[in-house]
N, C-alpha and C positions, 0 to 999 in steps of 0.2 A: 401618233401609236407607241404604243412599249412594246418592245418584241420581246415574247416569251422567251425565257433562255434555253427550253427545249427545241426551240427554232433550229432551222438547219444555221448554219454556220453564211455569209457570205463570201464572196469567190476572193476577196482580199482577202479574209483573214483565215481561207483555205490552203493560199497559195502562201502566206508567209506559214503556217502551219508544215508544211507540204518542205517548203524551204528548208528551214531548220529541224531534222526530224532526232537531232540531240536533245533531250527533254530532263528533266529531275528523275522521273521513273525509270528509262533510258540508261541513263550516270547508275542510278541508284542498281538496277541491272548488271550492270557491266564491273560494277563494283564488288558485289553479289559474287558472282561466278565468279572473279578471279580471287575471294579470301575462300571457297570453294576448291579449288584446281590447287589453290595453294596449300590448305590444311590436308588436302589428301594428299596429294604429292609429300607430304612431312608424317603424316601419317605414314605411309607404304616405306619412307625412306629407313623411321625409326623404328619399324614392326622387324623391317629385313635386317637393318645392323645389331637385332635384337639377339633375331634367329641365327645370323652370322652369330654372333661368342653364345651364345647356347651350346650350336653345335661344336665351336669351336673348346670349349670349356668342359665338352662330353666326349671327346678322340683320345685317345689313350695316345696318342703323344702327346697330348699337351699337359698328362698326367705323371711324366718323369721327371 
């Protein structure tokens, strides 16, 4: 008898999947989250530096 691909996995296969929760999809999700955080922090940093520079250039003490 041939098992259907949609059939419930055997208990041995289910236990091996539970033993290794780190899959390719989980790894990609972790990498995507890390890149999102890295880019977001970089944008916030550059925006802050530009805002401080613009404020410094516009102050009266910097014009003398």
